[in-house]
N, C-alpha and C positions, 0 to 999 in steps of 0.2 A: 578245588583245593588251592589255597594261596601258597605260592612258592616260599621256601624258607628264606629269610633275610640273609644276604651274603655276610660272610665273616668279616668283622670290622678290623682294620689294621691297627696296630699299636700307634698311638698318636704322640707327637712331640709335645714338650711342655708348653709351647706357645699356643697350642690348640686347647684353650682353657675356657671356652664358652660353648654353649649348645650350638650357636650359629657356626662357629669355627669348626666344631666337630662334624657338622653336616657337610660343610664345604670340603674339609679334608677327606672325609670318607668318600664323597662323590668323585673328587679328583683322583683318589687312590684306586677307584674302581674303573677299569677300562670300559669305555663306552663309545667306541667308534660306530659310525653309522651302520645300522643293521645288527649291532651287538650291544644294544642298550639295556637288555633285560635286567642285569644285576644292579646297575645304577638306578633303574626305574623302581626296582623293588626296595632299595634303600630309601628312596624318596617316598614311596608309598608308605613304608613303615614309619617314617618320620611323621606323616600326617595322621596315621592311625594312632600312634602313641599320644598325639595331642588331642585325640577324640574327634578328629575331623572325618566326615564322610569322604571316602577316597576309593578309587578303583583304577585299574588299567583298562583302557578302551580297546577296541578291536585291532588297532595297529600298534599297541604297546605304550601309548602316551599315558601319563599320570594325570588323572582328572580329580580335582578337589573343589567342586562347585560350592559357592556360598553366596555372599553378598555381591550381586552382579553390578553394583555401581562402579566397580573396577575389576577388570580381569588382569592379573599378573601372569605372564607367560614367558617362558624361555625354552631353549632346547637342551635336551639331555645328551645328544650325541656330540662327538668331537671328530676331528680329522685324525688320521693315523699319526703315530709318532711316539716313540718310547722315551719319555723324559723322566728320570728318576724323581719320585715324589719325596720332597724334603722341604723343611723350613730353614731358610738361610737368611740371617740378618733381617728378620721380620717379614720376609717374603716367602710365599708358598709357591714352590716350583712344581710343575707337572702339566701334562697335556690337558687342555681344557680349562686350566685355572682362570684364563682370561676369556676364552671363547668356547662356551659361554657359561661354564660351570659356576664361576663367581656370581654372575647374574642370577642363575638358576637357584643357587642356595640362598642368596640374599632375598630373592622374591618369595621363596618357600617360607622362610622365617617370618618375613613381613606379613604374608598371607595368614599365617597362623596367629600372629599377634593382633592383626586388625580385623580378621574375619571376612576378608574379601576372597573372591574366586581365584583359583590357581589352576594352570595346566602346564605340565612339563612335556613338551612334544618331542617326538622322535624324528630322525631323518632330515633335519634342517640342512646339514652339510651335503646331503645327497639329492633328494627329490622333494623335500618338504612334505613328505607324506603325512606326517603328524598334523601339521597346520592345515593341509588340504582336507584331511578327514574331520578335523575339528570344525572347520567352516561348513562342511557338508552335513555334519551330524547335529549341530546345534539348531534348535528351533528358533531361538531369538538371539539377537545380537546383545552383547553386554552394553552398558552405558558408556564405557570407556575402556581402552586397552593400553596397557604399558607392556611393551615387548622387551625382553632381556637380551641386550647385546652390549659389549663394552663401549662406554663413552667417556670413562673417567667418572669418579663419583660426583663431580660438579658439572658434567656435560649432559646435554639433552639432544638426542638425534631426532631431527624432524623430517629429514629427507633421505631417500635411497633411490638409486636408479633401478629401473626395471631390467628385464633380461629376456632374450629369446635364444633358444638353443636348437640346433638342427644338425642334420647329417647330409652332406653332399655325397652323391654317388654318380660315378661315370664309368663307362666301359668303352674300349676301342678295340679294333682288330689288332692282333699281334703282328709284328713285322720287325725287320732288322732295325736296330737303333740308328743306323745311318740314314734311314729314309726321312724325307721332309714331312712336314705336317705334324700336328700335335698327337700325342697319345693321351690316354685318360689322365695320367698324372699331370701332364702339362695343362690340360683343360682345368683340372682342379686348382693348380697354382695360379693360372691366369684369372679364373673367376675370383679367387680370394684377393688377388692383387687389385682387381677392379672394385671389389667391395671396400677394401681398405681405403682406396683413393676416393671413393664416393663419400665416405663418412669422415674423411680426414678433417680434423678441427684446426682452427687457428692456434698458433703456438701460445697466444696470450689468453685463449679461452679456457676457463676453469674446466678440469676434467669432468666434474659433476655435470656440466652443461653439454658435454660431448657424447656422441655415440662412439663407443670404442669396440673394436672388432678383434676377436682373439681365437685362433685355432687352438683346440685343446687336445686333439689326437689326429694322426694322419696314418693311413695305411695304403699301400699300393704295390703293384707288381703283376707278374704273369698269373693268370688264372690256373686252377688245378689242372685243367686239360691242356694248357699251353696255347689256347687258340685266341685269347684276348688279354688285354691289359686292363686291370681294374684299379680304381682309386676310390677311397672313401676319406672324408674329412669331417670330423666333429668340430662344430664352431659355436661360439657364443658371441652375442652382441649385447652390450649394455645400453639401456635406453633412458635418456634424461627426461625429467618431467615435461619439458617443452615439446617432446615428441611422443608419439604413441607406438605401441608394439606393432600394430598393423602397418603403420607408415614405414617403420624400419624394415619389417619383413618384406614389404612390397619393393622397397629400394634394393634389398639384397637379391630378391628374385629377378629384378629388372636387369641385373648384370649377368644373368645366365646366358651363355652362348653354346651350351651343351651340358648334358648332365641334368640331374634333378636334386632338389633339396627336400628332405622330409623334416619339417619343423615339428618338434615334439614337446616343447615346453615354452610357455609364455607367461611372464609375471610383469604386471604393469608397474610403472614407477610410482612413487609417492612423495609428496611434499606437503607437509602439514603447516598450518598457521602457528606462529608462536603465541597466539592469543586464545588457543583452545583451553578448556578447563584443565586438561592434563598438563600442558606446558606451563600454564600459570601456577598450578599446584606444585609442580616440580621446582620451579624457580623459587617459590616461597620456602619450600622444604630445604633446598640447598642453602639459601641465605640463612635460614634458622640454624643450620649446622656450620655457620661461619664460612660459607663458600661463596664464590662469585660465579653465577651460572654462565655456562658457555653454550651457545646454540650451534649445532653441527649439521652438516650434510655429508653423507658417505657415498662413495663411488660404487660400492657393491650393492647387493640385493639381499633382503632378509625376509623372514616370515611375516613381518609387519606389513609388507606390500600386499600380501594376500588378505590380511585382516582389513586393511584400509579399503581394499577393492570390494570386499564382500559385505562389510558392515558399515552402516551409516552412523559412525560414532567417532569421536576424537581418538587419535592414536599418537604414540611417540615411542621411542626406544631409549633405554637407560640401563646402565650397569657399570660396576667397577672394572677397572683395568685399562691398560694402554692398548688400544686396538692395533698399534703397529707391531705388537708381539703375537697377534693372531697367527696360528699355523706355523710359527717359527720354532727352532730348537731352543730358544731362550724364553719360552713362555713362562711367566711368573706373575703373581699378584701380591701386592702389599696387603698384609692382613689388616693394617690400620685403615687402608682405603676400603676394604671390604666392610669393616665395621661401620664406617661413615655412610656407605651405601645402604646398609641395613637401616640405619637411623633415618635416612631420607625417605626410604620406601615405607617405613612404619609411620612416618609423619604425613605422608601424602594423602591417604584416603580422607582424613578429616578436612583437607583443604579443597576437595573437589566440590 
């Protein structure tokens, strides 16, 4: 049995087109990672109302396959953060308006208008489980993929760094803090200092071309029985296209002088040519909408990395919004920019 569609909020007067209605409803529906079901149902209902074949797959992503000359895909989930949903001076405020519900809604509308394939994936902000399942579940690759992430309506993102994530673990015998010699906490700090030094970039080197190392969680102290000192550190390293995930992982492992690291995630970097069919088509569509295309590289990691690695087809990322507002308390999207992105996406398939 299909779940009932979530109750739709009352919309402001500026939400005056079907595309804007979908955008507003999705932004107004909380959809943090792991809690995407209500937003996914709103998206599923949109495609069903348009007569498209659509379903939720085994992990909760919205699948609406059609013409596979182009797959439009973006993520349903957002990071946490309660931002009141409102339209102010032509801008829609709310968590996810930029990252990446604006892209998601624009692509859904364009997919219906043009008849190309669409997937709204879950879990991008967490473990990319939606994208990983999509890659494993599809029998054939699409001819081209456009991934939805904010680039500005006139921007085209061709490159993302990769990432490896791991957890360092060390334990040492307990003893008085006045004793010489490292305990497990010091071992963890020393290892990470060596890793940071190993991958330190030149101050004039662009961040996109560097390996950057970041601890994301640290825990340490006496064990429950009081007989040892324990330390754990969750870490992430971003990998530029000039390096490989294996190379960076081996470098970090080479700095170990105690303790172990369990590497549990690896996503390769991607850097596409500006001469692919997708990039050329986007440039033409942006110019047709009176824009001057901008080619971008981003220092983060996205689902498009997984698609580019798994499928031998051209990829790029595109979507409305200022990516500097991602995950911030000031996240908002200009409705006029959203409209222009819909126009670009609707024009794109005929240019491939």
